[in-house]
MIRO-64937 format. One record per residue (C-alpha): residue in three letters; x, y, z; residue number from 1. Coordinates in steps of 0.1 Angstrom, whole numbers, plus 5000, padded with zeros to 4 digits. Layout:
REM MIRO-64937
+------+------+------+------+-----+
! rest !    x !    y !    z !  nr !
+------+------+------+------+-----+
!  ALA !    X !    Y !    Z ! NUM !
...
+------+------+------+------+-----+
***
This chain:
REM MIRO-64937
+------+------+------+------+-----+
! rest !    x !    y !    z !  nr !
+------+------+------+------+-----+
!  MET ! 4999 ! 4999 ! 5000 !   1 !
!  PRO ! 5013 ! 5034 ! 4990 !   2 !
!  ARG ! 5030 ! 5054 ! 5019 !   3 !
!  LEU ! 5008 ! 5083 ! 5017 !   4 !
!  LEU ! 4976 ! 5063 ! 5016 !   5 !
!  CYS ! 4987 ! 5046 ! 5048 !   6 !
!  ILE ! 4993 ! 5079 ! 5065 !   7 !
!  ALA ! 4959 ! 5090 ! 5054 !   8 !
!  LEU ! 4940 ! 5061 ! 5068 !   9 !
!  LEU ! 4961 ! 5063 ! 5101 !  10 !
!  CYS ! 4949 ! 5099 ! 5104 !  11 !
!  LEU ! 4914 ! 5088 ! 5099 !  12 !
!  ALA ! 4915 ! 5060 ! 5123 !  13 !
!  THR ! 4929 ! 5082 ! 5150 !  14 !
!  TRP ! 4908 ! 5115 ! 5143 !  15 !
!  PRO ! 4878 ! 5106 ! 5165 !  16 !
!  ALA ! 4901 ! 5102 ! 5196 !  17 !
!  LEU ! 4919 ! 5133 ! 5191 !  18 !
!  ALA ! 4888 ! 5154 ! 5182 !  19 !
!  ASP ! 4873 ! 5143 ! 5217 !  20 !
!  SER ! 4882 ! 5169 ! 5245 !  21 !
!  TYR ! 4896 ! 5158 ! 5278 !  22 !
!  LEU ! 4864 ! 5169 ! 5295 !  23 !
!  THR ! 4843 ! 5148 ! 5271 !  24 !
!  ARG ! 4864 ! 5117 ! 5276 !  25 !
!  GLN ! 4862 ! 5122 ! 5316 !  26 !
!  LEU ! 4826 ! 5135 ! 5321 !  27 !
!  ASN ! 4804 ! 5128 ! 5291 !  28 !
!  ARG ! 4781 ! 5100 ! 5304 !  29 !
!  PRO ! 4747 ! 5107 ! 5288 !  30 !
!  VAL ! 4724 ! 5085 ! 5306 !  31 !
!  PRO ! 4696 ! 5094 ! 5330 !  32 !
!  GLY ! 4714 ! 5107 ! 5362 !  33 !
!  GLY ! 4745 ! 5114 ! 5341 !  34 !
!  VAL ! 4762 ! 5141 ! 5324 !  35 !
!  ALA ! 4762 ! 5154 ! 5287 !  36 !
!  VAL ! 4792 ! 5173 ! 5276 !  37 !
!  LEU ! 4786 ! 5194 ! 5244 !  38 !
!  ALA ! 4808 ! 5214 ! 5222 !  39 !
!  LEU ! 4794 ! 5252 ! 5217 !  40 !
!  GLY ! 4821 ! 5265 ! 5193 !  41 !
!  GLU ! 4847 ! 5293 ! 5197 !  42 !
!  GLY ! 4840 ! 5329 ! 5208 !  43 !
!  SER ! 4852 ! 5356 ! 5231 !  44 !
!  ARG ! 4822 ! 5353 ! 5254 !  45 !
!  ALA ! 4805 ! 5325 ! 5270 !  46 !
!  PRO ! 4774 ! 5314 ! 5254 !  47 !
!  GLN ! 4742 ! 5311 ! 5276 !  48 !
!  VAL ! 4728 ! 5273 ! 5276 !  49 !
!  PHE ! 4696 ! 5263 ! 5290 !  50 !
!  PHE ! 4683 ! 5227 ! 5297 !  51 !
!  ASP ! 4647 ! 5221 ! 5304 !  52 !
!  GLY ! 4645 ! 5261 ! 5310 !  53 !
!  LYS ! 4673 ! 5258 ! 5336 !  54 !
!  PRO ! 4710 ! 5276 ! 5332 !  55 !
!  VAL ! 4737 ! 5251 ! 5324 !  56 !
!  LEU ! 4775 ! 5252 ! 5335 !  57 !
!  VAL ! 4796 ! 5265 ! 5306 !  58 !
!  VAL ! 4834 ! 5264 ! 5306 !  59 !
!  LYS ! 4861 ! 5270 ! 5280 !  60 !
!  GLU ! 4885 ! 5243 ! 5273 !  61 !
!  GLN ! 4913 ! 5256 ! 5251 !  62 !
!  ALA ! 4895 ! 5275 ! 5226 !  63 !
!  THR ! 4860 ! 5258 ! 5227 !  64 !
!  TRP ! 4833 ! 5265 ! 5249 !  65 !
!  ARG ! 4815 ! 5234 ! 5264 !  66 !
!  ALA ! 4783 ! 5230 ! 5281 !  67 !
!  VAL ! 4783 ! 5205 ! 5310 !  68 !
!  VAL ! 4747 ! 5194 ! 5314 !  69 !
!  GLY ! 4731 ! 5175 ! 5343 !  70 !
!  LEU ! 4707 ! 5148 ! 5332 !  71 !
!  PRO ! 4680 ! 5140 ! 5360 !  72 !
!  LEU ! 4672 ! 5104 ! 5368 !  73 !
!  SER ! 4636 ! 5109 ! 5356 !  74 !
!  LEU ! 4649 ! 5116 ! 5320 !  75 !
!  LYS ! 4636 ! 5093 ! 5293 !  76 !
!  PRO ! 4663 ! 5080 ! 5268 !  77 !
!  GLY ! 4663 ! 5094 ! 5235 !  78 !
!  ALA ! 4668 ! 5127 ! 5217 !  79 !
!  GLN ! 4672 ! 5158 ! 5237 !  80 !
!  GLN ! 4681 ! 5194 ! 5231 !  81 !
!  VAL ! 4696 ! 5225 ! 5248 !  82 !
!  GLN ! 4690 ! 5260 ! 5240 !  83 !
!  VAL ! 4721 ! 5281 ! 5231 !  84 !
!  LYS ! 4722 ! 5319 ! 5232 !  85 !
!  ASP ! 4754 ! 5335 ! 5217 !  86 !
!  ALA ! 4769 ! 5363 ! 5194 !  87 !
!  ALA ! 4751 ! 5346 ! 5165 !  88 !
!  GLY ! 4717 ! 5344 ! 5180 !  89 !
!  GLU ! 4694 ! 5316 ! 5196 !  90 !
!  ARG ! 4696 ! 5279 ! 5183 !  91 !
!  SER ! 4688 ! 5243 ! 5196 !  92 !
!  LEU ! 4717 ! 5219 ! 5199 !  93 !
!  GLY ! 4706 ! 5182 ! 5199 !  94 !
!  PHE ! 4722 ! 5154 ! 5216 !  95 !
!  SER ! 4713 ! 5118 ! 5225 !  96 !
!  VAL ! 4705 ! 5102 ! 5260 !  97 !
!  GLY ! 4713 ! 5064 ! 5264 !  98 !
!  SER ! 4697 ! 5040 ! 5290 !  99 !
!  LYS ! 4710 ! 5026 ! 5324 ! 100 !
!  ARG ! 4696 ! 5001 ! 5347 ! 101 !
!  TYR ! 4700 ! 5010 ! 5383 ! 102 !
!  PRO ! 4700 ! 4980 ! 5410 ! 103 !
!  GLU ! 4678 ! 4977 ! 5440 ! 104 !
!  GLN ! 4686 ! 4981 ! 5476 ! 105 !
!  ARG ! 4663 ! 4971 ! 5506 ! 106 !
!  ILE ! 4667 ! 4988 ! 5539 ! 107 !
!  THR ! 4651 ! 4979 ! 5572 ! 108 !
!  LEU ! 4644 ! 5009 ! 5595 ! 109 !
!  LYS ! 4634 ! 5007 ! 5634 ! 110 !
!  ASN ! 4618 ! 5041 ! 5632 ! 111 !
!  THR ! 4588 ! 5037 ! 5611 ! 112 !
!  ARG ! 4582 ! 5074 ! 5610 ! 113 !
!  GLN ! 4611 ! 5078 ! 5587 ! 114 !
!  VAL ! 4592 ! 5056 ! 5565 ! 115 !
!  ASN ! 4555 ! 5069 ! 5568 ! 116 !
!  PRO ! 4560 ! 5102 ! 5587 ! 117 !
!  ASN ! 4530 ! 5115 ! 5606 ! 118 !
!  PRO ! 4512 ! 5148 ! 5597 ! 119 !
!  ASP ! 4535 ! 5171 ! 5618 ! 120 !
!  ASP ! 4566 ! 5155 ! 5602 ! 121 !
!  LEU ! 4551 ! 5160 ! 5567 ! 122 !
!  THR ! 4547 ! 5197 ! 5575 ! 123 !
!  ARG ! 4584 ! 5199 ! 5586 ! 124 !
!  ILE ! 4595 ! 5176 ! 5556 ! 125 !
!  ASN ! 4578 ! 5199 ! 5530 ! 126 !
!  ARG ! 4592 ! 5232 ! 5545 ! 127 !
!  GLU ! 4626 ! 5217 ! 5546 ! 128 !
!  LEU ! 4624 ! 5202 ! 5510 ! 129 !
!  ALA ! 4612 ! 5239 ! 5497 ! 130 !
!  GLU ! 4645 ! 5252 ! 5515 ! 131 !
!  GLN ! 4668 ! 5227 ! 5499 ! 132 !
!  THR ! 4653 ! 5229 ! 5465 ! 133 !
!  ARG ! 4660 ! 5268 ! 5466 ! 134 !
!  ALA ! 4695 ! 5258 ! 5473 ! 135 !
!  TYR ! 4700 ! 5233 ! 5443 ! 136 !
!  GLN ! 4686 ! 5259 ! 5420 ! 137 !
!  SER ! 4712 ! 5285 ! 5430 ! 138 !
!  PHE ! 4732 ! 5297 ! 5398 ! 139 !
!  SER ! 4763 ! 5318 ! 5407 ! 140 !
!  LEU ! 4785 ! 5332 ! 5380 ! 141 !
!  GLY ! 4817 ! 5321 ! 5391 ! 142 !
!  THR ! 4838 ! 5293 ! 5372 ! 143 !
!  PRO ! 4843 ! 5260 ! 5392 ! 144 !
!  SER ! 4879 ! 5256 ! 5404 ! 145 !
!  ASN ! 4878 ! 5221 ! 5392 ! 146 !
!  LEU ! 4853 ! 5199 ! 5374 ! 147 !
!  LEU ! 4873 ! 5166 ! 5382 ! 148 !
!  LEU ! 4867 ! 5164 ! 5419 ! 149 !
!  ASP ! 4884 ! 5150 ! 5450 ! 150 !
!  LYS ! 4867 ! 5123 ! 5471 ! 151 !
!  PRO ! 4852 ! 5141 ! 5501 ! 152 !
!  VAL ! 4865 ! 5113 ! 5523 ! 153 !
!  SER ! 4889 ! 5084 ! 5519 ! 154 !
!  GLY ! 4870 ! 5050 ! 5521 ! 155 !
!  PRO ! 4851 ! 5022 ! 5500 ! 156 !
!  LEU ! 4816 ! 5030 ! 5485 ! 157 !
!  SER ! 4788 ! 5014 ! 5504 ! 158 !
!  SER ! 4759 ! 5026 ! 5483 ! 159 !
!  ARG ! 4760 ! 5039 ! 5449 ! 160 !
!  PHE ! 4739 ! 5065 ! 5430 ! 161 !
!  GLY ! 4706 ! 5058 ! 5413 ! 162 !
!  VAL ! 4697 ! 5027 ! 5434 ! 163 !
!  ARG ! 4660 ! 5021 ! 5438 ! 164 !
!  ARG ! 4654 ! 5021 ! 5474 ! 165 !
!  PHE ! 4628 ! 5003 ! 5494 ! 166 !
!  PHE ! 4624 ! 5009 ! 5532 ! 167 !
!  ASN ! 4607 ! 4984 ! 5554 ! 168 !
!  GLY ! 4595 ! 4969 ! 5520 ! 169 !
!  GLU ! 4579 ! 5002 ! 5507 ! 170 !
!  GLU ! 4597 ! 5020 ! 5474 ! 171 !
!  ARG ! 4609 ! 5055 ! 5481 ! 172 !
!  ASN ! 4627 ! 5080 ! 5458 ! 173 !
!  PRO ! 4661 ! 5065 ! 5444 ! 174 !
!  HIS ! 4695 ! 5072 ! 5459 ! 175 !
!  ALA ! 4706 ! 5107 ! 5448 ! 176 !
!  GLY ! 4742 ! 5104 ! 5460 ! 177 !
!  LEU ! 4770 ! 5083 ! 5469 ! 178 !
!  ASP ! 4776 ! 5067 ! 5504 ! 179 !
!  PHE ! 4811 ! 5059 ! 5516 ! 180 !
!  ALA ! 4816 ! 5037 ! 5545 ! 181 !
!  VAL ! 4839 ! 5054 ! 5569 ! 182 !
!  PRO ! 4838 ! 5060 ! 5608 ! 183 !
!  ALA ! 4818 ! 5084 ! 5627 ! 184 !
!  GLY ! 4838 ! 5117 ! 5632 ! 185 !
!  THR ! 4859 ! 5113 ! 5599 ! 186 !
!  PRO ! 4865 ! 5148 ! 5584 ! 187 !
!  ILE ! 4845 ! 5156 ! 5554 ! 188 !
!  LYS ! 4862 ! 5179 ! 5528 ! 189 !
!  THR ! 4849 ! 5198 ! 5500 ! 190 !
!  PRO ! 4858 ! 5185 ! 5466 ! 191 !
!  ALA ! 4863 ! 5218 ! 5450 ! 192 !
!  ALA ! 4863 ! 5254 ! 5461 ! 193 !
!  GLY ! 4831 ! 5269 ! 5469 ! 194 !
!  LYS ! 4807 ! 5291 ! 5489 ! 195 !
!  VAL ! 4785 ! 5275 ! 5518 ! 196 !
!  ILE ! 4749 ! 5284 ! 5509 ! 197 !
!  LEU ! 4728 ! 5265 ! 5532 ! 198 !
!  ILE ! 4732 ! 5244 ! 5563 ! 199 !
!  GLY ! 4705 ! 5227 ! 5585 ! 200 !
!  ASP ! 4693 ! 5199 ! 5605 ! 201 !
!  TYR ! 4666 ! 5181 ! 5584 ! 202 !
!  PHE ! 4642 ! 5151 ! 5591 ! 203 !
!  PHE ! 4655 ! 5129 ! 5566 ! 204 !
!  ASN ! 4691 ! 5142 ! 5559 ! 205 !
!  GLY ! 4701 ! 5151 ! 5593 ! 206 !
!  ASN ! 4729 ! 5177 ! 5597 ! 207 !
!  THR ! 4735 ! 5189 ! 5561 ! 208 !
!  VAL ! 4758 ! 5213 ! 5542 ! 209 !
!  PHE ! 4754 ! 5228 ! 5507 ! 210 !
!  VAL ! 4785 ! 5241 ! 5489 ! 211 !
!  ASP ! 4780 ! 5261 ! 5456 ! 212 !
!  HIS ! 4811 ! 5254 ! 5433 ! 213 !
!  GLY ! 4798 ! 5279 ! 5407 ! 214 !
!  GLN ! 4773 ! 5279 ! 5378 ! 215 !
!  GLY ! 4748 ! 5255 ! 5393 ! 216 !
!  PHE ! 4775 ! 5230 ! 5403 ! 217 !
!  ILE ! 4766 ! 5220 ! 5439 ! 218 !
!  SER ! 4777 ! 5196 ! 5466 ! 219 !
!  MET ! 4755 ! 5184 ! 5494 ! 220 !
!  PHE ! 4766 ! 5164 ! 5523 ! 221 !
!  CYS ! 4742 ! 5151 ! 5548 ! 222 !
!  HIS ! 4739 ! 5128 ! 5579 ! 223 !
!  MET ! 4768 ! 5146 ! 5595 ! 224 !
!  SER ! 4775 ! 5144 ! 5634 ! 225 !
!  LYS ! 4789 ! 5179 ! 5633 ! 226 !
!  ILE ! 4789 ! 5209 ! 5608 ! 227 !
!  ASP ! 4821 ! 5231 ! 5610 ! 228 !
!  VAL ! 4811 ! 5259 ! 5585 ! 229 !
!  GLN ! 4786 ! 5287 ! 5584 ! 230 !
!  PRO ! 4763 ! 5301 ! 5556 ! 231 !
!  GLY ! 4782 ! 5325 ! 5534 ! 232 !
!  GLN ! 4816 ! 5310 ! 5543 ! 233 !
!  VAL ! 4840 ! 5309 ! 5512 ! 234 !
!  LEU ! 4859 ! 5275 ! 5512 ! 235 !
!  ALA ! 4892 ! 5266 ! 5495 ! 236 !
!  ARG ! 4892 ! 5231 ! 5479 ! 237 !
!  GLY ! 4898 ! 5204 ! 5507 ! 238 !
!  ALA ! 4884 ! 5224 ! 5534 ! 239 !
!  VAL ! 4866 ! 5205 ! 5561 ! 240 !
!  VAL ! 4829 ! 5210 ! 5561 ! 241 !
!  GLY ! 4820 ! 5188 ! 5590 ! 242 !
!  ARG ! 4823 ! 5152 ! 5603 ! 243 !
!  VAL ! 4807 ! 5119 ! 5593 ! 244 !
!  GLY ! 4777 ! 5109 ! 5615 ! 245 !
!  ALA ! 4744 ! 5090 ! 5613 ! 246 !
!  THR ! 4718 ! 5119 ! 5618 ! 247 !
!  GLY ! 4685 ! 5118 ! 5600 ! 248 !
!  ARG ! 4674 ! 5087 ! 5582 ! 249 !
!  ALA ! 4705 ! 5065 ! 5585 ! 250 !
!  THR ! 4711 ! 5031 ! 5597 ! 251 !
!  GLY ! 4747 ! 5038 ! 5607 ! 252 !
!  PRO ! 4776 ! 5063 ! 5603 ! 253 !
!  HIS ! 4785 ! 5070 ! 5568 ! 254 !
!  MET ! 4793 ! 5100 ! 5542 ! 255 !
!  HIS ! 4764 ! 5107 ! 5519 ! 256 !
!  TRP ! 4774 ! 5131 ! 5489 ! 257 !
!  ASN ! 4751 ! 5145 ! 5463 ! 258 !
!  VAL ! 4762 ! 5165 ! 5431 ! 259 !
!  SER ! 4738 ! 5187 ! 5413 ! 260 !
!  LEU ! 4741 ! 5203 ! 5379 ! 261 !
!  ASN ! 4713 ! 5227 ! 5366 ! 262 !
!  ASP ! 4691 ! 5215 ! 5396 ! 263 !
!  ALA ! 4696 ! 5177 ! 5384 ! 264 !
!  ARG ! 4710 ! 5153 ! 5408 ! 265 !
!  VAL ! 4738 ! 5133 ! 5389 ! 266 !
!  ASP ! 4761 ! 5106 ! 5396 ! 267 !
!  PRO ! 4791 ! 5120 ! 5417 ! 268 !
!  ALA ! 4809 ! 5088 ! 5406 ! 269 !
!  ILE ! 4815 ! 5105 ! 5373 ! 270 !
!  PHE ! 4835 ! 5132 ! 5387 ! 271 !
!  ILE ! 4860 ! 5111 ! 5407 ! 272 !
!  GLY ! 4864 ! 5084 ! 5380 ! 273 !
!  ALA ! 4842 ! 5058 ! 5394 ! 274 !
!  PHE ! 4814 ! 5056 ! 5370 ! 275 !
!  GLN ! 4799 ! 5021 ! 5362 ! 276 !
!  PRO ! 4780 ! 5020 ! 5328 ! 277 !
+------+------+------+------+-----+
***
């Protein structure tokens, strides 16, 4: 085979790998509960991107702007699109969402009110849910310090994201984060720089901290034995936010960590290189 033809074929074979960005290779997991990384083109100003009417994280990688889109667990596989506003005007950008099957987990709780709350509990739960929903919907303009995150604690995973959960035989919301099996009192460190936007002691979550990393990229830590930060506090990457505990609806000490993008809870394992297809 002529030398020039061999070189051309080699270039064609390797082009897709070279065309993929680092962020795409690391974070693009377009399934329900996953993340879609979309190329937006070049330009001096960041485009505005919206998914399901909510603003999306946009970062610049070398010369190209990219949207990092959170995909809720409730999203149906198939064709989806974001809305893009830039110097050229407004347009839609399509992408495809694949499917993923999540396992089941059955948990027995001695406190039956944490499975079937009484009317007073429900009043409290609804009030707390509204407060936490507002935190998840926060959208600050700062660019996150890092998108590949540190583990908040060092330890084995005890429960993965998206697991269908049955408490005392009754199905409840899927698991919205990662659980790490670590002893009570273990320091919990923020996986990226950010600002504390909410703390509280909640019916289900126990002692809880929300950290805004920028542009709707938010970490939530709960079931803590102790909170070591205050609302409004600005944290460097690796700062301690609190200590592992078993407050709220928990069967024992562990570290529970949620990650949210554009108000969609997504699999934190994507950001620490531990995603399982």
